[in-house]
N, C-alpha and C positions, 0 to 999 in steps of 0.2 A: 846673572844673578836672577832666580825664580820665584816671581812672586806668586804666593798661595792662589788657589785658585777660589774666588769666592762662592761662598753658598747663598744660593737664592733659596727664598723659602719655597717648600712643596705645595703646588698648586692641590689643593683638595677637590677631589672628584665630588661635582655637585649630584647629590641625590635627587630622584624624580620627585616633584611635588605630589604632597599626599592628597588625594581625593578627598572630599568632605564627604563623611556619609553620608549615604542615602536615607531619605527619608520616607517613611510610607506616607502614602498620599492621604491628604485628608478623608474621613469618611464621606464627604457629599461628593468628593472627586470620584468616588467608587462608585456610589449612587448613580451619578451623572453618567458613568460608563454604562451601569447596568440599563439605565434608561435607554442611553443612546442605540446601546445592544437590540434591545427590545423594538425600539422604532424601527431600526435599520432591517430586522428580521421580519417585522411584519411588511414593511416598505417592499424589500426584496421579494416577499413569495407572491403579494399580489402584481409586480412586477410580472416574475416569471409565469404565473397564470394569464398573465393579460400576453404574453410574447408566444405560449402556447397555442394560446386559441385564436391569433392574429392570422396564422397561417390557413387555420381550419374555418375559421368563422369571420374573418376580416373586421367589418366594425363593431361585432360585438364585443371585440377585444380592447377597443377604445379606453371604454367608461374601466375598465380595471386597471390600464395602465396610468390611466388619468388620477385615479382615486389613490394609486400607490403614491405617485409624486406628490398629492396632495396631502396623506400621510406623513410623507415624508417631510414635508415643508412644515405641519402644524407641530410635528414632532420636535424638529429643530427650534419653530419660534417656541413652544412653551418651556423645552430645554434652556432655552438663551435667558428667556424672563425669568423661571423658578431661580435657576443658579446664579445670575446676577445680583438677585435679593440678599439681604445683609442676612445674616444667620438668625437675627432676633424676629425678622420678619417670618421666616420660614417656619420657625417653633410656632411663632401664634398662629398661623395659619395652619398649622400642621394639628395642632391642638384643637382649633375651632371647627375642624373636618372631623377627627374623633371623637367630639362632642357630639356632632350632627350623625355620624355614623352610628354612634351608640343609642342615640334616641332613636333611630329610626326602626334599629332591631329591635328594642323596647317595645316601642310603639307599633312596627307592624309585623313581628316574629311571634310566635307563640314559646317565650321564653318562661321555663318553670319557675316558681318563684315570684314570678311580677303579676301584681295583681290585675284583675280582668278589667276594673275600673280603670287600669291605665294602656293598659296594651288593647288596641283596636283588633289585636288577630284574638283574640280571646273573648269567647261571649260568656259575661255572668250568668250563672244558674239563676232559674225563677227565684223571686222572692217567696217565701211564707211567712206572710204577717199575721195570718189566721191563728197559728200556732200560739201567739202570744194571747189568746182571748181565750184558748183552751185549758181548763182544770187539769192538774196535774194527775188525777187519779181516774184521767178518763180509761173506759177499757179500749177503744179503739179509736184512731184519728185518720183521717183521707184528706189527700189534699189533690186537687189538681191546676196544673198553669192554664190559665186562659189568656194570657199576656199575647194580643195578635203579634208582637213586633218579634219574638221571642221563634229562633229556629225550630225549637220542640213542639210548640203549636203549630206554626206552618207545616212539619213533616207528618203529623200527626193528623193534621186536617185534610193533607194531600192524600195520606193511605185509607183515610177515611172515604174520602171520594171515589177510591177504586170500588168499594163495595158497592154494588147497589139497593140492598135491603140494610144499609147502615142506622135508617132514620129508626127503622122498627128495634135494633138492636138498644138505639139511642133510648126510644120509649120504653123497653124493656127495663133497662137501667133507672128511669124514675119510678119506675112501677115497684123494685125492688126497696126504692129510697122511701117508699109511701107516697109519691108525686103523682101515680097513675094517670088523674084527670088533666094534667098539665102536660102540655106540648113546651119539649124544651126551645123550638126556633121561634113558636109565637108569644111565649109568656115570659120566657126568661132570657132569651137572647139579646133581646133590645135594649136592655137596662142593665146586664150584667158587666162589671169591669174583668180586672184580672185574674181574679183568684174564686174557687171555689172548693169550699171542705165541709166536711162532715163528721162529728165525731159521736160516740157511743159513751154517755156520763151516766154513774152510778146513781139511782135514786137512793132515797132515805135506807130504803129497804133490800138495796141493792142490784134492783132490777135497770138493766141498760134503756137508758131515753135518747132519744136524738136530738142533736144541737146541728143546725145548719147555719153553714157563717159566709156569707155570697157577696163580695166587693160590687160597691155598687158604683155605675158609671152614671146612671140617669136615676137622681132621686125620684119624681115625681111617678115616673114608670116604675121604679121599687115598690113604691106606697100601694099603687094601685095593683102589683101583684100579691103583694099582703092581704090587703082588703080581699081578692078575688081569692086568695086560698082561705082566708078565715071564714068567708062566708057569711060575712055581715058588716054592720057597721062595730068601728072601735071603741075600746074605753080605755081610757090613757091615766095613767098611774107612775109614782115615781118610787124609785127601789136604790138606794144607795146616790140620790143625786141625779140618778140615770133615768129619763122617762122610757116607759116601756107600754106597749099598746096590746089590749087582750081583745080577743075575738068569739063570737057565739061557740066556735068550732071548738075553741081549748086551746088553741094557738096563741102564742105570746111572740110579740116580734121588739126589737130594740135595735137602735143604731149606735153602734159601739165604733166612733171614729169613720173609716172608710167601709164598714162592713155591716149588713143587714143579717141581724141575729135572729131566729127562727127557732122555735120549740117548745116545749111546755113550758109553763111558768118557773118548775123548780131549775132547770136546764138553761133558761136564759138568765134567771136571778144569779146563775154560780158564775156565768160568762160574766156579768156584771161586776159581781165581787173580784173576779179576776183581773178584770180592767183599772178598778178604783184600787187595786194594790193589797186586797183585804184575804185575798188568796193566790197560791200559789201558782204558775202556769206550768202547761207542759213542755213549755221553750226552755224551761229551766231545769227540769229533771235529767238528771247526769245519765241515767240509764236510758232513756229515750234517745237522749243527744248521743251517747255511744255507739247505738245500734243504728240510727238514722246515719249515722258519720260513716257508715261503711257504703250506703247509697250513691251510685254516681249523682256527680252535682247537678251537670245539665241534664234533667229528668222533666216528663210529660206530667208524670202523677206519682204518687207515692203512698204508702198506708203504714201503720204503726200499730201494733196489738202489745199491750203491757202484759206483765206475766199474770197479774186478775182478770184480764181480759181474756188470757188463753182459757183458762180453767171456766170463765163465765160463758163465753161464745164460743168455744172450738172443742175443747176435749169432752170426748165422749158423745158426738153429735154425727148422726150417719150422714153418709153421702160425700162429698166433696171434703168438709170439715176432718172426715176419718182420714181422707188419702193424704191430705197436708199433712198429716202427724208425721209420716215416714221423712217427709225432707225438712220437718223443721224441730222433730223430737219435744213433744208438748211436755212431758214429764219432768226434762231439764232444761227448758228454756226460761230466758230471763224476760225474755220479750221478742216478739218478730217484727222486723220491717221489710216492705217488698216495694221498688221503684219500677217504672214503667217507661223505658226510653223508646222514642221512634226513631227508627232510621229510615233509609231512602228506599229500603228492600223489607223493612218487616219491623215488626214489633221487638222489644227484648224485656223479659221480665225477671228480674233478680230479686230472690226473696235469702234475707240474710236472718239468720236465729242464734241468738247470742246463748251461751249454755252457761251451765254451772257447772264446773268443771267436776268437783265431789259425786255430784247426781249423774252426770254423763258416765263417770267412771265405775260408778256403781250399776247403773242399767246402760249400758251402752247402746247410742243409736243404729237404727239398721246400718248405714253407711259407716260404720266405725270399723266394719269386717271388710272393708275396702282400702287397699293400699292406693296412692297417689300414683300418678302417673301421667304421659305425655302422650296422644293418641296420635299412632302411626301406621296403622294396618288398612286404613281407608284405602290406599292404593294398590290394596290386593284382591278387592270385591269388585264386584261385577258392577257398568256404571248406573245401571236399572237396579239397585237395589233397593228393595221396598222398606228394611227396618234392619237395623245396626244397632249392637250392643258392644261397647269396647271396656275392658277391666283389665285390671292387671293381678299378677299373681293369684292365679284361680287355685291354686294349689293351698295357699294361705285362707283366701274367701270362701272358700269352700269349707273349709275345716272351722275357719270363726260362724258361719252361717249355720252349719250343724249344731254346733255348741248353742248359740241363739236361739236356732229353732227347738230344738229339746228342753232349752229353759222353759221357754213359753209353753210347745204343747210337746209332754212326756213320749216318748215312744219312736221320735223320729230318728236319732241315731242309732236305734236297736235296727230299725226299719234297712236302714243303710248298710248296717252289719250283714245282717240276714242276705241282702242282696248280693254285698260284695262276697258272703262264703258261697253263695252260690257260683259266682263267676271262677272262684278259685277249684271250684270242686269241678266244673266244667271243662274252665278253658285253662287252668294252671295259671290264671292272672289274678293280680292282688292290686285294686283301684286305689286304695289307700297308700298301699306300698312302692307298686311297680308303673303306676299312671301319674297321678296327683302329682308325686314329687317333679315329674318331668315338665310339668307347666308351672316355671317359676317367672316368666316373662309375660308380655302382655297377652292379653287373648280377645280375638273378634268373634260373635256371633252373629251371622247374617241370615235374612231372607231374601229371594230373588225370582220373581217370577222365572216361570219353566212351563214345559208342558210334560204330561198332563196336569201336573200339580206347582205351586213354587215349591224351591228347594232350599234346604237348610247347607249353611257352610258354616264349618269353626276354622279359625285360624289360630295358630300359636307361634310365637316367637322366644327366641332363647333356648330351645330345647336340646339334648343330647343325642343326635342325629341315630345312633346306631341302638341306644336303648328306644327310641321312640318306634322307630320301626318293627323291632322286636313286641313292643307291648302292644303297637294298633296290629301286629297278623297274629297274635294269640287272641285277639277280642274277638277276631274274625269265628271261631268256632263255636263259641257261645253264643252270637246273634245267629247263625246260620241254626243252629241246632233248635233255636226257641221261635223258627218259622215253620210253617206246616205247607209244604208246597201246594196240598189240595186246598188251604185256603189264599194262598199268593197267586196261583195259577200258573208257577214257574217254578223250575228247579235251579238254585244256584248255579251263575256260571262266573269264570273265574278269567280275567281279564289281564294284561299289561300292556301299556301304551307308553309312547316317548312323548314329551310333551318340551321342545327346547331342549333336548337330550336330559332330561330329567323324567325318570321312570315313575309312571304313575299305575296305580293298582287297583283294579275295577272288580265288584263283586255286583251282579245284577242278580236282586232278590226276588223282584217282582215287577212289572210292566211300568210302573211308576216310582219304583226305590233302584237306585243305580249306586251304591255305596262305593266313593272313591276316595281313595286319600295318595297323599305324597310326602316325603321330607326332603326337604333342599334347604341349603345355606340358612342352617338352624333354625327351620321354620316346619311347621307340619299342619296341613291342611285336610279336613276330613269336609266331604260333601255327599249329600244325596243326590247329587248328579253330577256326572264328570266335568260339567261343563263350569262348577264352582272351583275345581281345582285347577282349570284351565285359565282361569279368569286370575286364580292367585300367584300362579306361575310367572304369568308374563302374557297377559290380554293389552291388545294396542290402546283401549281405555279404560279407566276405571272410575270408584267412586270419587276419589279425592281431586278429580279432575271437574266433577259435574258443579256448574254455579249453585246449584240448590243445595247441594251438600256445604258447600266454602261458604256460603251465607249462614247454614244451620250452624256450624261448628264454630263460629266464633265465639260460640259461649265457652268453648274449650282451650282460650287461648294460648294456658299455661296448664298447670299442672294440677288434674281433676282423679276424682277418684272412682267415677263412671261417666259414661257418654254415651245417650241415646240419639239416634237419628232415624226419622220418620219420612219418608218418600210418599207425603199427603196425596200428590198428584197420580202417583201410582197407584198407591194403596185404594183411592177413591174409583179409579177405570177398573181395577180388580174386582172390587164390591159391588159395582152397580149392575151388574148382570147377575149378582145374585142374591138381590133384593132390598140391595141397598134403596133401589129407587123408589119402593112402596114405602117406606117408612116416613111419615108426615113432615116431621121437622126438618128431613133433608132437603123434600122436594120443594119446601116453602123458602129454603136458603142455598138452594142448589147454584144458582149464579154467584154467590158469594163465597162457598167452599171452593167454587172451581177455580176461584184467584190466589187459594193457598197452594204454597208448592210444596214447603216443608216443614220439618218441625225438629229443632237441637233442642236437648237437655243436657247439661251438665250438673254434677254434684260436687263440692269439695266437702271433705269434713277434716275437721281440726279438733283441737282438744278442748275448744271452749266455743267456737262457731262451725255452723252448718249451713253452707253457701249452695244456693238452686240457680241455675240460668235457665232461662227458657226462649229460644227463639224464632219466632212464625215469622216464616218469608211468605212476604204477599207481592205477587207481581199483577 
C-alpha cells in the first residue's frame, strides 16, 4: 500500500536586503571637505617647492618643507576645532565675523553712499560756514579753504611751494581785493582760521560793495589787524544787538560767530541782519545751491556769480570778462559757479554755467554748434605736439558756425559761398557737397615743431576712403594754381611714398611747405610736412603716451564738445628766441613759467548747462 508523498512547504527565496537610501552629506561636511582640500593643496604646493629646491639649494629648501608641514598641522587643528563645535556656536561666530567684515569695509573702503563722517577712507569736503552770513542778493561770492588738516589745502600749499615767485602772486591777489598795503604772511596768516570768504553786496544804488568774512583763530591778533587796517582808534556801536566797530578809514567790523566781518557800514549791517535772521542768506538760495552743487565736493576754493552779478560785474566788460562769455553765455546764464581743485601734478579749474533753456535755444551759445565725443586721435599725433584741438563731426560744426557767424556778422556765408564757387570753377570740387559731408567723425587739428617752421596736421576718422582720395586729389589743382613759383621759389613737385605699406601723396609747394596726405583705415591725414602723416600712420611714440598730455587730458574723462591741449613747455622754448624773453612780465616770472608743463581745456555743452574744465600741469 503506497502512502501519499507529503508536500512540504516551499522554501521562499530570501531577497537581498534593501540598502538604506543614501543621504547627502550635511552642508557643514561639504564645507569641511572643501576646507581640507584647500589646506592640503597649500601644504602640498609648499612641500613640492621645498623638494624641488632641496637638491639645488640645499638648506634653503628646509624652511619651505617646514612651512608646509606647519600649514597642514594648523589647518588640521583649525578644522577639528571648528567642526567639533555646535551648530549654534558656528552660526554665532560667523555672524560676528560678518559684522566685523562689514564694519571694516564701511570704515576703511570708500563705499558710495556712506557718509564721510563714518568712513575713514573718505575725506569730508571742507566746510563753508561763511556763506550762511552772506545776503542772498549778493552779486558774487568767493570762498577759500584754509584748513591745515585738509588734503586740498596741503596739496595747494605744496604746489605753491614749487613756484619761486608765488609770494608776488599772493600779494597781487591782495591788491586786487583792495588790501595791497598788507602782507598775507605777516598780517593775516598768524590769526586766520580755516576759512576766508569775499562777497560783492549791492548797495542801495545797486553798486557792488565788498564784504570780507575771515574765520578767527586768535581774537587779539585779529583785533590788532582790524585796527591796523582801519587806520586809527575804533568807535563801537550796536546794530540789531550785535556790537560793531567803526574806524576813521570808513572800515566797519563785527564779530559774527567765529568770523571777523569787514566792509563798509551797509555791507556789515547786511551781514548782521542775516546772522540775526532778519534777512535771507545765500546758503538758502535754491539757484545758488543748484549751480554750486555741480562743483566737486573736495575743493580748495570756489566762486559763485548770480544772474544779477553777471549783468553788473561781467557783461559788456573788456578783457578777461569778454572772453569768459564764450564759455558761460552771459545772455542765457542764470548763474555761474567755479571751483579750484588741487592735484599732485597741478590745478584744475571747473566752471559751470546754468542756462535758461528758452534763452539758450533762441540765442545758442558758441559751443552749441559742437557735438559731444570722446577724444581718441591723440594717439595719431607727434609726441612733441605744441597745440591740439579736437572736435566731432566737423561737417555739422562748420555749417552751424557759418549760420551763427552770419547772424552776428552778415556776409560771412556769402564770402564762404564765393570761395566755394571759385573751387568749383578751378578744381571741379565743392566743399559743401564733396568735402564736408565726408567729415562726419572726429577731427584733430595739431601744430608740431618742425624745420624751418612748425607744421600743421589735420586728421579725420570715420571717412569714406575712396571718396576722400578723390576729393583731396581734386583739391590739389586749385591749391597749386593759387601759388606763384616766382614768389614761392619752387615749382610744385609730386611724389608718392610708402609708409608701412600705406601710400602717402606729397606735393612740394615751397622750401617750407610740403603738402602731404594719406587715407587708410577710415582715416584721412593732411599735413604741411610729411612728418605729420608719418606720425599719424604709425609713429613709435605719440602724444597720447606723454605724461604732460595725460595729466592735461584728465579734463576730457567723458564726452566733451571740444578739447584743447597746449604744450606750454614746448611753446615757451619756441617763443623765447623770437622775442618772448624781452617781455617784462615774462622776465619777472620766468622761473615760475618754467614749472608749467601743459594746459588742457574741455567744454561740454548741454541744453541747460555749459561746463568748462581747465587743468594746469605743474612740475
